[in-house]
NUBANU-93697 format. One line per 10 residues: number of its first residue (from 1); their letters; for each residue x, y, z of N, C-alpha, C, O. Coordinates in steps of 0.001 Angstrom, whole numbers, m for minus. Example, Ala and Ser with C-alpha at 12.3 -4.5 7.8 and 13.67 -1.06 7.14 Angstrom:
# NUBANU-93697
1	AS	13190,m5690,7800,12300,m4500,7800,13200,m3300,7800,14236,m3319,8465  12850,m2250,7080,13670,m1060,7140,12900,30,7870,13409,1138,8039
END
This chain:
# NUBANU-93697
1	MIALKHLQAI	m209136,m192701,m114,m208438,m193947,157,m206937,m193798,m104,m206119,m194277,681  m206578,m193134,m1206,m205163,m192921,m1545,m204500,m192061,m470,m203382,m192350,m43  m205190,m191001,m32,m204625,m190124,997,m204378,m190897,2288,m203393,m190641,2980  m205254,m191834,2621,m205088,m192646,3824,m203848,m193525,3713,m203119,m193692,4692  m203600,m194088,2534,m202402,m194918,2326,m201132,m194093,2517,m200164,m194558,3118  m201143,m192868,2001,m199980,m191985,2164,m199792,m191598,3623,m198667,m191583,4124  m200877,m191289,4298,m200796,m190920,5712,m200260,m192084,6548,m199426,m191882,7431  m200735,m193296,6275,m200240,m194476,6991,m198741,m194658,6771,m197995,m194910,7717  m198306,m194532,5523,m196887,m194704,5212,m196043,m193650,5928,m194972,m193963,6447  m196514,m192415,5958,m195773,m191328,6614,m195713,m191556,8130,m194666,m191370,8749
11	LVLPGVVLGL	m196834,m191957,8716,m196854,m192177,10164,m195959,m193351,10561,m195266,m193290,11576  m195976,m194406,9770,m195208,m195593,10127,m193719,m195393,9873,m192906,m195725,10735  m193346,m194867,8731,m191921,m194803,8393,m191251,m193542,8933,m190564,m193629,9951  m191412,m192374,8307,m190750,m191203,8880,m191253,m190867,10284,m190508,m190308,11089  m192497,m191198,10580,m193030,m190911,11909,m192255,m191618,13011,m191973,m191026,14053  m191913,m192869,12788,m191141,m193629,13775,m189701,m193132,13818,m189144,m192908,14893  m189104,m192962,12639,m187685,m192577,12553,m187445,m191167,13086,m186459,m190926,13782  m188340,m190239,12765,m188138,m188834,13134,m188866,m188414,14406,m188503,m187409,15018  m189880,m189161,14811,m190667,m188770,15962,m190527,m189708,17144,m190075,m189309,18217  m190917,m190957,16943,m190959,m191900,18054,m189568,m192175,18640,m189361,m192002,19841
21	VPGIILWHAG	m188626,m192597,17812,m187290,m192928,18338,m186611,m191698,18946,m186128,m191781,20075  m186554,m190548,18237,m185965,m189366,18886,m186709,m188950,20159,m186090,m188488,21118  m188026,m189112,20169,m188793,m188780,21366,m188384,m189634,22559,m188239,m189129,23672  m188199,m190917,22325,m187762,m191817,23395,m186360,m191435,23859,m186085,m191399,25058  m185477,m191151,22908,m184110,m190737,23258,m184140,m189461,24100,m183466,m189380,25127  m184912,m188472,23675,m184978,m187200,24408,m185632,m187374,25777,m185261,m186691,26731  m186586,m188265,25878,m187245,m188516,27150,m186240,m189065,28172,m186269,m188713,29351  m185360,m189930,27685,m184349,m190514,28575,m183141,m189598,28802,m182602,m189537,29907  m182726,m188893,27757,m181477,m188115,27836,m181696,m186651,28179,m180780,m185988,28666  m182892,m186137,27935,m183125,m184705,28114,m182662,m183939,26889,m182186,m184532,25921
31	MNIGWQLPMP	m182799,m182647,26929,m182423,m181799,25804,m181314,m180858,26225,m181159,m180505,27394  m180554,m180472,25223,m179452,m179541,25457,m179534,m178429,24417,m178550,m178131,23740  m180702,m177822,24291,m180908,m176772,23292,m179934,m175636,23577,m179814,m175152,24702  m179250,m175232,22524,m178248,m174179,22669,m176897,m174680,23131,m175938,m173913,23215  m176820,m175956,23429,m175568,m176634,23792,m174847,m175954,24959,m173625,m176046,25078  m175588,m175293,25793,m175064,m174575,26962,m174053,m173493,26569,m173143,m173166,27330  m174234,m172954,25379,m173399,m171848,24920,m173998,m170540,25419,m175203,m170465,25659  m173181,m169517,25577,m173732,m168216,25973,m174508,m167601,24810,m174232,m167871,23641  m175474,m166777,25159,m176232,m166058,24120,m175324,m165009,23497,m174524,m164430,24232  m175380,m164731,22254,m176277,m165236,21225,m175758,m166497,20529,m176411,m167008,19619
41	LALVPSLLGL	m174583,m167008,20948,m174048,m168220,20332,m174984,m169413,20483,m174961,m170318,19648  m175791,m169435,21512,m176728,m170535,21737,m177747,m170656,20604,m178336,m171718,20405  m177952,m169570,19867,m178897,m169608,18745,m178339,m170352,17536,m179100,m170858,16711  m177020,m170419,17429,m176390,m171008,16240,m176800,m172465,16027,m177256,m172792,14931  m176663,m173369,17019,m177071,m174753,16772,m178561,m174883,16471,m178966,m175695,15639  m179367,m174081,17150,m180807,m174158,16903,m181149,m173735,15481,m181921,m174409,14800  m180582,m172629,15032,m180866,m172150,13674,m180303,m173091,12614,m180943,m173333,11591  m179113,m173618,12858,m178524,m174579,11920,m179373,m175843,11857,m179654,m176353,10772  m179779,m176343,13009,m180636,m177527,13040,m181959,m177297,12334,m182428,m178156,11587  m182557,m176150,12565,m183820,m175826,11890,m183650,m175715,10382,m184559,m176069,9632
51	AFIGLGLRLS	m182495,m175227,9926,m182227,m175165,8486,m182175,m176577,7891,m182728,m176819,6819  m181512,m177508,8586,m181466,m178898,8109,m182860,m179524,8117,m183220,m180246,7187  m183631,m179257,9143,m184993,m179789,9219,m185844,m179225,8076,m186592,m179965,7436  m185734,m177923,7821,m186489,m177307,6731,m186126,m177892,5369,m187005,m178162,4551  m184835,m178086,5129,m184393,m178708,3877,m184962,m180115,3757,m185450,m180505,2696  m184897,m180872,4840,m185420,m182234,4829,m186920,m182287,4578,m187401,m183143,3837  m187656,m181370,5197,m189105,m181309,4961,m189412,m181006,3499,m190323,m181588,2910  m188645,m180091,2926,m188867,m179734,1516,m188616,m180937,603,m189436,m181242,m264  m187484,m181618,799,m187173,m182794,m21,m188246,m183870,140,m188717,m184437,m846  m188626,m184145,1378,m189607,m185199,1646,m190970,m184859,1062,m191626,m185722,478
61	FQAITLFATF	m191399,m183620,1212,m192691,m183201,654,m192697,m183366,m866,m193667,m183869,m1433  m191622,m182947,m1523,m191540,m183088,m2976,m191580,m184558,m3383,m192258,m184919,m4345  m190860,m185402,m2658,m190829,m186829,m2980,m192206,m187465,m2833,m192664,m188182,m3722  m192855,m187202,m1719,m194168,m187797,m1464,m195186,m187309,m2488,m196001,m188093,m2973  m195145,m186029,m2818,m196075,m185468,m3805,m195894,m186120,m5169,m196874,m186471,m5827  m194644,m186284,m5595,m194389,m186903,m6898,m194762,m188384,m6912,m195278,m188877,m7915  m194511,m189097,m5819,m194937,m190495,m5739,m196450,m190597,m5876,m196962,m191477,m6567  m197156,m189697,m5218,m198616,m189739,m5241,m199170,m189375,m6609,m200079,m190041,m7104  m198631,m188319,m7234,m199226,m187829,m8474,m198745,m188564,m9718,m199526,m188762,m10649  m197480,m188972,m9759,m196947,m189597,m10969,m196543,m191055,m10777,m196606,m191841,m11723
71	GQGTLAPWNP	m196136,m191420,m9590,m195654,m192775,m9363,m196740,m193784,m9069,m196503,m194990,m9137  m197928,m193307,m8743,m199065,m194163,m8424,m198742,m195125,m7283,m199024,m196321,m7358  m198142,m194575,m6223,m197818,m195379,m5053,m197388,m194480,m3913,m197529,m193259,m3978  m196856,m195103,m2858,m196421,m194361,m1684,m194936,m194610,m1437,m194286,m195339,m2186  m194408,m193999,m382,m193019,m194207,m10,m192813,m195543,687,m191673,m195945,922  m193878,m196228,1016,m193795,m197479,1769,m193463,m198666,868,m193987,m198766,m241  m192599,m199563,1334,m192268,m200749,542,m193467,m201660,284,m193462,m202420,m684  m194499,m201597,1138,m195675,m202429,928,m196645,m201833,m86,m197607,m202499,m469  m196421,m200595,m534,m197240,m199967,m1577,m196345,m199044,m2403,m196553,m197831,m2421  m195332,m199624,m3099,m194372,m198790,m3822,m194987,m198189,m5085,m196014,m198668,m5566
81	PRKLVVRGIY	m194365,m197148,m5619,m194840,m196576,m6880,m194843,m197630,m7990,m193942,m198463,m8084  m195866,m197567,m8812,m195960,m198497,m9936,m195246,m197959,m11180,m194952,m198706,m12114  m194972,m196648,m11174,m194257,m196025,m12292,m192972,m195406,m11769,m192933,m194874,m10660  m191930,m195480,m12569,m190660,m194848,m12223,m190817,m193340,m12355,m191219,m192840,m13406  m190499,m192626,m11295,m190622,m191169,m11290,m189250,m190563,m11568,m188307,m190742,m10797  m189159,m189841,m12686,m187923,m189155,m13056,m188295,m187736,m13471,m188132,m187342,m14626  m188789,m186992,m12515,m189169,m185592,m12728,m188987,m184851,m11422,m188829,m185454,m10361  m189013,m183535,m11518,m188855,m182735,m10311,m187552,m183049,m9589,m186498,m183149,m10217  m187623,m183204,m8286,m186445,m183462,m7469,m185779,m184787,m7845,m184582,m184960,m7618  m186537,m185720,m8415,m185976,m187016,m8816,m185032,m186910,m10010,m184354,m187883,m10342
91	RRVRNPMISG	m184974,m185766,m10652,m183985,m185548,m11709,m182646,m185116,m11121,m181639,m185069,m11828  m182637,m184803,m9829,m181406,m184390,m9139,m180862,m185470,m8200,m179649,m185594,m8026  m181767,m186250,m7594,m181348,m187240,m6590,m182329,m188419,m6629,m183539,m188220,m6729  m181794,m189661,m6548,m182647,m190849,m6645,m183468,m191101,m5381,m184554,m191676,m5462  m182986,m190693,m4246,m183665,m190983,m2981,m183927,m189706,m2181,m183401,m189559,m1078  m184727,m188783,m2713,m184941,m187533,m1979,m185651,m187728,m640,m185450,m186942,286  m186474,m188762,m533,m187162,m188999,740,m186140,m189360,1815,m186185,m188808,2915  m185231,m190267,1519,m184213,m190662,2495,m183255,m189503,2737,m182855,m189263,3876  m182881,m188783,1683,m182026,m187607,1876,m182707,m186615,2806,m182061,m186017,3666  m184015,m186442,2631,m184777,m185544,3502,m184809,m186033,4937,m184676,m185238,5868
101	VFSMLLGEAI	m184983,m187325,5124,m185002,m187883,6479,m183622,m187738,7113,m183514,m187381,8285  m182560,m188015,6342,m181198,m187801,6863,m181047,m186355,7349,m180557,m186105,8450  m181472,m185426,6519,m181340,m184006,6852,m182133,m183650,8112,m181641,m182919,8972  m183359,m184167,8216,m184175,m183868,9399,m183590,m184494,10664,m183598,m183866,11723  m183083,m185724,10567,m182468,m186370,11736,m181243,m185600,12201,m181056,m185378,13398  m180411,m185194,11252,m179234,m184409,11612,m179662,m183083,12245,m179067,m182632,13224  m180694,m182468,11678,m181218,m181217,12241,m181716,m181383,13660,m181478,m180523,14508  m182417,m182500,13933,m182885,m182758,15296,m181699,m182903,16250,m181705,m182348,17348  m180683,m183654,15821,m179512,m183867,16678,m178809,m182540,16967,m178396,m182284,18098  m178679,m181710,15952,m178028,m180404,16143,m178877,m179514,17049,m178351,m178883,17966
111	CFGVGMLFAW	m180170,m179460,16800,m181062,m178611,17619,m181044,m178997,19088,m180910,m178141,19962  m181180,m180292,19356,m181338,m180738,20736,m180017,m181026,21438,m179981,m181152,22662  m178926,m181130,20669,m177612,m181294,21273,m177450,m182535,22127,m176830,m182491,23190  m178012,m183650,21658,m177953,m184900,22417,m177134,m185918,21625,m177449,m186225,20476  m176086,m186434,22253,m175199,m187385,21594,m175909,m188611,21052,m175559,m189102,19979  m176904,m189117,21779,m177636,m190310,21317,m178436,m190023,20047,m178686,m190938,19263  m178841,m188774,19831,m179509,m188441,18566,m178513,m188486,17407,m178859,m188900,16300  m177280,m188060,17665,m176247,m188186,16635,m175972,m189660,16352,m175760,m190039,15200  m175974,m190491,17391,m175770,m191932,17211,m176930,m192550,16422,m176705,m193394,15554  m178173,m192134,16718,m179342,m192619,15981,m179232,m192213,14509,m179511,m193016,13619
121	FAFFVALNAT	m178825,m190966,14256,m178619,m190494,12882,m177591,m191388,12177,m177841,m191853,11065  m176446,m191630,12809,m175378,m192439,12198,m175865,m193870,11937,m175589,m194437,10879  m176584,m194449,12895,m177122,m195801,12717,m178092,m195848,11540,m178039,m196764,10720  m178978,m194855,11462,m179974,m194829,10385,m179313,m194667,9016,m179732,m195298,8045  m178288,m193828,8937,m177541,m193672,7682,m176879,m194999,7307,m176966,m195432,6157  m176221,m195643,8264,m175553,m196921,7996,m176555,m197995,7562,m176281,m198765,6641  m177695,m198044,8215,m178735,m199005,7851,m179180,m198805,6407,m179294,m199768,5648  m179431,m197559,6029,m179875,m197280,4660,m178760,m197440,3637,m179015,m197802,2488  m177529,m197174,4049,m176389,m197372,3146,m176218,m198853,2808,m175613,m199200,1794  m176748,m199709,3653,m176719,m201152,3402,m177981,m201593,2664,m177901,m202263,1635
131	YIPILEERDL	m179138,m201218,3189,m180424,m201672,2655,m180683,m201200,1223,m181073,m201997,369  m180471,m199930,960,m180866,m199376,m342,m180101,m200015,m1499,m180739,m200483,m2442  m178758,m200058,m1476,m178080,m200678,m2617,m178315,m202184,m2737,m178373,m202709,m3849  m178450,m202879,m1621,m178558,m204341,m1676,m179976,m204807,m1999,m180150,m205722,m2804  m180986,m204201,m1392,m182356,m204679,m1586,m183217,m203762,m2447,m183803,m204209,m3433  m183297,m202487,m2082,m184218,m201595,m2783,m183829,m201399,m4249,m184677,m201503,m5135  m182559,m201119,m4506,m182145,m200874,m5893,m182230,m202143,m6734,m182522,m202072,m7928  m181983,m203283,m6139,m182145,m204555,m6865,m183601,m204730,m7284,m183883,m205141,m8409  m184526,m204415,m6372,m185948,m204511,m6687,m186335,m203519,m7786,m187096,m203862,m8690  m185818,m202299,m7713,m186129,m201291,m8734,m185595,m201706,m10105,m186265,m201497,m11117
141	LHRFGADYAE	m184412,m202284,m10148,m183876,m202794,m11412,m184753,m203905,m11958,m184985,m203978,m13165  m185238,m204761,m11091,m186124,m205844,m11510,m187452,m205292,m12049,m187944,m205751,m13079  m188027,m204306,m11346,m189337,m203762,m11742,m189279,m202856,m12958,m190173,m202897,m13803  m188221,m202023,m13058,m188188,m200996,m14102,m187109,m201218,m15154,m187039,m200462,m16123  m186267,m202233,m14991,m185311,m202651,m16004,m184335,m201580,m16472,m183736,m200863,m15671  m184193,m201491,m17789,m183212,m200601,m18409,m183462,m199133,m18064,m182518,m198352,m17948  m184721,m198761,m17902,m185018,m197372,m17541,m184372,m197014,m16200,m183757,m195957,m16062  m184520,m197908,m15213,m183925,m197614,m13912,m182396,m197672,m13981,m181717,m196864,m13345  m181862,m198604,m14734,m180400,m198712,m14865,m179821,m197417,m15441,m178793,m196936,m14963  m180464,m196853,m16453,m179997,m195592,m17042,m180128,m194447,m16034,m179229,m193617,m15902
151	YQRNVPRWIP	m181234,m194416,m15343,m181470,m193405,m14305,m180401,m193519,m13213,m179844,m192513,m12775  m180124,m194738,m12783,m179143,m195000,m11741,m177742,m194530,m12162,m176979,m194035,m11333  m177412,m194683,m13436,m176099,m194244,m13940,m175965,m192724,m13952,m174849,m192206,m13901  m177069,m192009,m14018,m177017,m190563,m14221,m177397,m189707,m13016,m177080,m188518,m12980  m178063,m190290,m12044,m178557,m189506,m10903,m178001,m190116,m9609,m178155,m191316,m9384  m177359,m189308,m8760,m176784,m189838,m7524,m177838,m190307,m6520,m178990,m189875,m6557  m177422,m191185,m5638,m178331,m191811,m4671,m178859,m190823,m3634,m180070,m190767,m3419  m177984,m190030,m2974,m178433,m189206,m1849,m178064,m187740,m1938,m178818,m186893,m1457  m176946,m187416,m2528,m176508,m186015,m2609,m176981,m185467,m3961,m176529,m185936,m5005  m177878,m184486,m3952,m178430,m183989,m5226,m177360,m183431,m6163,m176420,m182763,m5733
161	RRIPWEPTAK	m177524,m183717,m7436,m176652,m183122,m8449,m177079,m181675,m8659,m178245,m181324,m8476  m176132,m180855,m9041,m176397,m179425,m9197,m177354,m179153,m10352,m178286,m178361,m10210  m177135,m179792,m11472,m177967,m179587,m12668,m178861,m180815,m12847,m178361,m181940,m12856  m180168,m180619,m12989,m181062,m181774,m13154,m180709,m182600,m14393,m180355,m182056,m15440  m180811,m183895,m14254,m180563,m184801,m15379,m181702,m184687,m16371,m182873,m184658,m15993  m181350,m184624,m17639,m182333,m184550,m18722,m182303,m185854,m19511,m181391,m186059,m20313  m183275,m186739,m19306,m183305,m187951,m20122,m183469,m187589,m21596,m184197,m186657,m21937  m182799,m188320,m22449,m182907,m188080,m23891,m183747,m189180,m24518,m184129,m190141,m23850  m184031,m189032,m25800,m184832,m190022,m26515,m184172,m191401,m26458,m184866,m192418,m26478  m182847,m191445,m26389,m182165,m192744,m26324,m182357,m193429,m24973,m182062,m194616,m24834
171	DNSLAVENL	m182849,m192690,m23978,m183060,m193233,m22649,m184421,m193925,m22535,m185126,m193773,m21536  m184774,m194680,m23562,m186012,m195460,m23599,m187221,m194563,m23361,m187350,m193513,m23990  m188087,m194964,m22474,m189341,m194233,m22262,m189207,m193107,m21257,m190172,m192378,m21027  m188039,m192942,m20649,m187882,m191915,m19612,m188141,m190512,m20121,m188771,m189710,m19433  m187660,m190202,m21325,m187808,m188856,m21852,m189278,m188529,m22118,m189708,m187396,m21897  m190040,m189494,m22582,m191437,m189265,m22942,m192340,m189271,m21706,m193176,m188380,m21554  m192186,m190266,m20819,m193085,m190419,m19683,m192893,m189362,m18609,m193819,m189088,m17845  m191724,m188768,m18533,m191436,m187886,m17409,m191288,m186429,m17802,m190588,m185680,m17121  m191913,m186019,m18855,m191876,m184604,m19238,m192731,m183791,m18323,m192827,m182575,m18486
END
């Protein structure tokens, strides 16, 4: 049952953002793989795009796994984690799932060389730059209180910090619950 909830959340959220919308854009616009560059330069955008997609997949997989095993919830707003997760990749970045989706969208745009995919990427970033601080973080502060406020002060929203944050005993229950 839990696996089904995770699968539904993945299909509905990243599935639409990374699959359905780009698929519709590519169906209408076509693809420009290699950006009409001569070989071997044509490989550069494809390899760069694939690197961004791979990074995004790694971040997203880590986020979903930690939500499932420690957060007792999914990435979906209708079934959010019941516990604040401050371990693994979450010690480096507060929103690894969104960072991963950003990376994959940018990778798709680079790989396929379609201007509308770059526009979709920019729109999605702008949408999340508005939604996350105004609604999602307000909800997290309400649900997790001082623990989330301390986490928010120490861990960046989207760009991972180089050294993982180490909660201390003064950071309420974060140090104990997230070992």
